[in-house]
C-alpha positions as CSV (number, residue, x, y, z in Angstrom):
1,M,-0.1,0.0,0.3
2,S,1.1,3.5,-0.8
3,P,2.0,6.2,1.9
4,A,-1.1,8.0,0.6
5,A,-3.2,5.2,0.1
6,R,-3.1,3.7,3.9
7,P,-4.6,6.3,6.7
8,P,-1.7,8.0,8.4
9,A,-0.8,6.7,11.9
10,C,-1.8,9.7,13.7
11,A,-3.4,11.9,11.8
12,H,-7.2,11.3,11.9
13,R,-7.5,10.3,15.3
14,A,-10.0,12.9,17.5
15,D,-7.3,13.8,19.4
16,D,-4.5,14.7,17.3
17,V,-6.4,16.8,14.8
18,V,-6.3,20.7,15.1
19,R,-9.7,22.3,15.8
20,V,-11.0,25.4,15.5
21,A,-10.6,27.2,19.2
22,D,-6.8,27.7,18.5
23,V,-4.1,28.9,16.1
24,H,-2.1,26.0,15.1
25,R,1.8,27.7,15.4
26,V,4.1,26.0,13.1
27,A,8.4,26.5,13.6
28,V,10.2,26.5,10.4
29,V,13.7,25.4,11.0
30,A,16.4,27.3,8.8
31,V,19.4,24.8,9.0
32,P,22.5,26.7,7.3
33,P,23.3,26.7,4.6
34,V,19.1,26.5,3.8
35,T,18.0,25.9,0.7
36,A,15.8,29.6,0.1
37,F,13.2,28.5,-1.7
38,D,11.9,26.1,0.7
39,L,11.8,28.3,3.3
40,T,8.8,30.5,1.1
41,I,6.6,27.3,1.0
42,P,5.7,27.3,5.0
43,E,4.7,30.2,4.7
44,I,3.0,30.4,1.1
45,V,0.4,27.6,2.2
46,F,0.0,27.8,6.1
47,G,0.0,31.6,5.7
48,S,-3.1,31.2,3.5
49,A,-5.1,29.2,5.5
50,E,-8.0,30.7,7.2
51,L,-10.9,29.6,9.8
52,D,-14.1,31.8,9.4
53,G,-12.3,34.5,8.4
54,R,-8.9,34.3,10.3
55,P,-6.1,32.6,10.1
56,A,-5.6,29.6,10.8
57,Y,-2.5,29.1,11.6
58,E,1.2,31.3,13.0
59,V,4.3,30.6,10.9
60,R,7.8,31.5,12.8
61,V,10.8,30.9,10.8
62,C,13.4,30.1,13.5
63,T,17.1,29.4,13.1
64,I,20.1,29.1,16.6
65,E,20.8,32.6,16.3
66,P,18.4,35.1,14.3
67,G,19.5,37.3,11.7
68,P,21.4,36.3,8.3
69,V,21.5,32.8,7.4
70,A,24.4,31.5,5.0
71,S,22.2,29.7,1.9
72,T,22.9,27.1,-0.7
73,S,21.8,30.0,-3.6
74,S,23.6,33.5,-4.0
75,L,20.7,34.9,-2.2
76,Q,20.9,36.1,1.9
77,V,18.5,35.3,4.1
78,I,17.7,36.7,7.1
79,V,15.8,34.7,9.6
80,P,13.8,36.8,12.7
81,H,13.6,34.1,15.2
82,G,15.6,31.6,17.8
83,L,15.2,28.3,18.4
84,E,12.6,29.2,21.2
85,A,10.1,29.0,18.4
86,I,10.4,25.6,18.2
87,A,9.6,25.1,21.9
88,T,5.8,26.2,21.5
89,A,5.6,24.8,18.3
90,D,2.3,22.4,17.5
91,T,4.4,21.4,14.3
92,V,8.1,21.7,13.7
93,L,9.1,21.6,9.9
94,V,12.3,21.3,8.7
95,T,13.4,22.7,5.3
96,G,16.1,22.0,2.9
97,S,19.3,21.9,4.0
98,A,23.1,21.1,2.5
99,S,23.7,20.2,6.4
100,R,23.0,16.7,5.6
101,A,25.6,15.2,8.2
102,D,26.3,18.0,10.6
103,A,23.6,19.7,11.7
104,D,24.3,21.8,15.1
105,E,23.5,19.7,18.0
106,R,21.8,22.6,19.7
107,I,19.0,22.2,16.4
108,L,19.1,18.6,17.2
109,T,18.7,18.8,20.6
110,A,15.4,21.2,20.0
111,L,14.2,18.7,17.7
112,R,14.0,15.8,20.0
113,T,13.1,17.9,22.5
114,A,9.6,19.0,20.2
115,A,9.2,15.4,19.5
116,E,8.9,14.1,23.1
117,R,6.0,16.2,23.7
118,G,3.9,15.5,20.7
119,A,4.6,18.0,18.3
120,R,4.0,17.1,15.0
121,M,7.7,16.9,13.3
122,A,7.9,17.0,9.2
123,S,10.6,18.4,6.8
124,I,10.7,19.4,3.1
125,C,13.7,18.0,0.6
126,T,17.1,17.3,2.5
127,G,15.6,18.5,5.8
128,A,15.2,15.0,5.8
129,F,18.6,14.4,6.9
130,V,18.5,16.9,9.9
131,L,15.7,14.8,11.1
132,A,17.4,11.5,10.7
133,Q,20.4,13.1,12.5
134,A,18.3,13.9,15.2
135,G,17.0,9.9,15.2
136,L,13.3,11.0,14.7
137,L,13.3,9.0,11.6
138,D,14.2,5.7,13.2
139,G,11.9,3.3,12.3
140,H,9.9,4.9,10.0
141,S,9.4,5.6,6.6
142,A,10.5,8.6,4.8
143,T,11.4,10.1,1.6
144,T,13.4,13.2,0.3
145,Y,14.8,14.5,-3.1
146,W,15.3,11.7,-5.2
147,V,19.0,12.3,-6.1
148,Q,19.7,12.0,-2.3
149,A,18.0,9.5,-1.7
150,G,20.4,6.5,-1.5
151,A,22.6,8.8,0.2
152,L,19.6,8.7,3.2
153,E,18.9,5.3,3.1
154,H,23.1,4.7,3.0
155,R,24.0,7.5,6.2
156,F,20.7,6.4,8.1
157,P,19.9,2.4,7.9
158,K,17.0,2.3,10.5
159,V,15.1,4.6,7.9
160,R,12.9,2.9,5.5
161,V,13.2,5.3,2.3
162,L,11.0,5.5,-0.1
163,P,12.9,7.4,-2.9
164,Q,9.7,7.7,-5.2
165,A,7.1,9.1,-3.4
166,L,6.1,12.8,-3.6
167,F,5.7,12.9,0.5
168,V,5.4,10.3,3.4
169,D,2.9,10.4,6.2
170,D,4.1,7.8,8.8
171,G,2.6,9.3,12.2
172,P,3.8,11.6,14.2
173,V,6.8,12.2,11.2
174,L,6.1,13.7,7.8
175,T,8.7,14.4,4.6
176,S,8.5,15.3,1.7
177,A,11.3,15.3,-1.9
178,G,11.7,18.5,-3.3
179,L,10.4,21.9,-4.2
180,T,6.6,21.3,-5.1
181,A,6.4,18.4,-3.2
182,G,6.9,20.5,0.1
183,I,3.8,22.4,-0.9
184,D,1.9,19.1,-1.5
185,L,3.1,18.0,1.9
186,C,2.2,21.4,3.7
187,L,-1.0,21.1,1.9
188,H,-1.7,17.5,2.8
189,M,-1.1,18.6,6.9
190,V,-4.0,21.7,6.0
191,R,-5.7,19.0,4.7
192,T,-5.2,16.9,7.3
193,D,-5.9,19.6,10.1
194,H,-9.2,20.9,8.5
195,G,-10.4,19.4,5.9
196,A,-10.5,19.1,2.2
197,A,-12.2,22.1,1.7
198,V,-9.8,24.8,3.6
199,A,-7.2,23.1,2.0
200,N,-8.4,23.2,-1.8
201,A,-9.3,27.2,-0.9
202,V,-5.5,27.2,0.0
203,A,-4.9,26.2,-3.3
204,R,-7.1,28.2,-5.0
205,L,-6.2,31.6,-3.2
206,A,-2.2,31.0,-3.6
207,A,-3.2,29.7,-7.2
208,L,-1.0,26.6,-6.2
209,S,-2.4,22.8,-7.8
210,A,-4.6,21.1,-5.6
211,V,-3.4,18.3,-3.0
212,R,-1.5,15.5,-4.9
213,D,-1.2,12.1,-3.4
214,G,2.0,11.0,-1.7
215,G,2.3,8.0,-3.5
216,Q,2.7,9.4,-6.8
217,G,6.4,9.1,-8.6
218,Q,9.0,12.0,-8.3
219,V,10.2,11.6,-11.4
220,L,8.2,12.0,-14.4
221,P,9.5,9.7,-17.3
222,T,8.8,11.7,-20.0
223,P,8.4,15.2,-20.8
224,V,5.6,17.5,-19.4
225,A,4.3,18.5,-22.7
226,A,3.9,16.1,-25.7
227,P,5.9,16.6,-28.6
228,D,3.9,18.6,-30.5
229,G,3.3,21.2,-27.8
230,S,-0.1,19.4,-27.3
231,S,-1.7,19.2,-23.6
232,L,-4.2,17.4,-22.0
233,T,-5.1,20.5,-19.6
234,A,-8.4,21.2,-21.8
235,T,-9.4,17.0,-21.3
236,R,-8.9,17.7,-17.5
237,A,-10.8,20.4,-17.3
238,W,-13.8,18.4,-19.3
239,A,-13.7,15.6,-17.2
240,L,-13.9,18.2,-14.2
241,A,-17.1,19.6,-15.4
242,R,-18.4,15.9,-16.2
243,L,-18.0,14.0,-12.7
244,T,-21.0,12.2,-12.0
245,E,-21.0,11.1,-15.5
246,P,-19.5,7.4,-15.7
247,L,-16.5,8.5,-17.8
248,T,-13.8,5.6,-19.7
249,L,-10.5,6.1,-20.6
250,A,-12.4,5.7,-24.2
251,A,-14.2,8.8,-24.0
252,L,-11.0,10.7,-22.0
253,A,-9.0,9.6,-25.3
254,A,-11.7,10.6,-27.6
255,H,-11.8,13.9,-26.1
256,A,-8.3,14.1,-26.3
257,G,-8.3,13.4,-30.1
258,V,-5.9,10.5,-28.8
259,S,-5.5,6.8,-28.9
260,V,-6.3,5.5,-25.5
261,R,-2.2,4.0,-25.0
262,T,-1.3,8.0,-25.8
263,L,-3.9,9.0,-23.1
264,N,-2.0,6.9,-20.5
265,R,1.4,7.7,-21.9
266,R,0.8,11.9,-21.6
267,F,-1.5,11.7,-18.5
268,Q,1.4,10.1,-16.7
269,A,3.5,12.6,-18.2
270,E,1.7,15.4,-17.0
271,T,0.5,14.4,-13.7
272,G,2.4,11.8,-12.6
273,T,-0.6,9.5,-11.9
274,T,-2.5,7.4,-14.8
275,P,-6.2,8.9,-15.9
276,L,-8.3,6.9,-13.7
277,Q,-6.2,6.9,-10.5
278,W,-6.6,11.2,-11.4
279,L,-10.4,10.8,-12.0
280,L,-10.4,9.0,-8.2
281,T,-8.7,11.6,-6.5
282,Q,-10.7,14.5,-8.2
283,R,-14.1,12.4,-7.0
284,L,-12.9,12.1,-3.3
285,E,-11.7,15.4,-3.2
286,Q,-15.2,17.1,-4.4
287,A,-17.1,14.5,-2.3
288,R,-14.8,15.9,0.8
289,E,-15.7,19.3,0.1
290,L,-19.7,18.5,0.1
291,L,-19.4,16.1,3.5
292,E,-17.5,19.1,4.9
293,S,-19.7,22.2,3.8
294,T,-23.1,20.8,2.9
295,A,-25.9,18.8,4.9
296,L,-26.6,16.3,1.6
297,P,-27.4,12.8,2.4
298,V,-24.4,10.4,1.6
299,D,-25.6,9.0,-1.5
300,Q,-26.5,12.2,-3.1
301,V,-22.7,13.1,-2.3
302,A,-22.2,9.6,-3.7
303,T,-24.4,10.2,-6.9
304,R,-22.9,13.6,-7.3
305,T,-19.4,13.1,-7.3
306,G,-19.6,10.1,-9.9
307,F,-19.3,7.2,-7.5
308,V,-22.9,6.2,-8.1
309,T,-23.6,4.1,-5.0
310,P,-22.5,5.4,-1.1
311,D,-20.9,1.7,-1.0
312,S,-18.7,2.6,-3.5
313,L,-17.7,6.5,-1.6
314,R,-17.5,4.6,1.5
315,R,-14.8,1.9,0.1
316,H,-12.7,4.7,-1.3
317,L,-13.1,7.4,1.3
318,L,-11.9,4.6,3.8
319,Q,-9.2,3.2,1.8
320,R,-7.8,6.9,1.0
321,V,-8.3,8.4,4.5
322,G,-9.3,6.0,6.6
323,M,-13.3,7.5,7.8
324,T,-16.4,6.4,6.5
325,P,-18.3,9.3,5.2
326,R,-20.3,9.9,8.0
327,A,-17.7,9.7,10.3
328,Y,-15.6,12.2,8.0
329,R,-18.3,14.6,8.0
330,A,-18.5,14.3,12.1
331,H,-15.2,15.2,12.5
332,F,-14.1,18.0,9.8
333,T,-17.6,20.0,9.8
334,R,-17.0,23.2,12.0
335,P,-19.8,24.6,14.6
336,T,-21.5,28.1,12.8
337,P,-19.5,31.0,14.2
338,R,-22.1,32.3,17.1
339,G,-24.2,35.8,14.7
340,K,-24.4,33.7,11.4
341,G,-26.5,31.1,10.1
């Protein structure tokens, strides 16, 4: 079972989900020399999440000594907070770093302390090496940028490295591949905390792609664009407007004007997944939004999202998130704010 297909070990327990009452504190740990792009991802994603018109997260970027921090590029990075930000964080996220074997012990100690008190620990790209140095990935599945996956596996044999995964949610520890996979991981955490509707709103607001599954491969086997410059973007938009219909590979191929074989090849190249798996993900996302934001009976949710029967929706939702539709609705439906409704 892929990391995304199985339910995360702790993400969906009622006592672990962040509720609306409190702002979730996120400490982003800059371990020099840092990857500057990675540092921007948590602020973009978590900083765009709102609950009833107010921020859902408070993001603080921290390092050993506040001030200038060396980066892996020519950019100068200024970090405003010290490691005390980790002490009060609900989520601690280590971004990409070239310190793959020699991270400062003060950082490692702060990470261990946070993990011991129950903070959610995560990394983007080569930040996984820092978590591994702290011993926090021992016995867990994890991923990192595919170029460095072999080095992670060799240097830390107690870690089960999944080199092709976009991100891995293994209970209290989450890791991602590089660059855009870090966005996928952060959106996944928002969805875990507050549901699909909030995560999808963040993606739309920040002009990001919708959440991708962690089990998708990092490396695309062929170029994103077909040799003639064509794309399946229009076909995907056409399919999204017809999720209630029994869409088949033949129907998708006919719309795109290609053979089924060509459709599969181009779809995999452009999205990293198959047409049918992509359709399933889109239907599940829409079903989750309807369960969270409406009082529609489950059978109508199933019909409106192309699952046809409640049993089909139930089976796929259980497989993907470990919850039945009714349990999912009860878990993620937020109470109406006072003075509204």
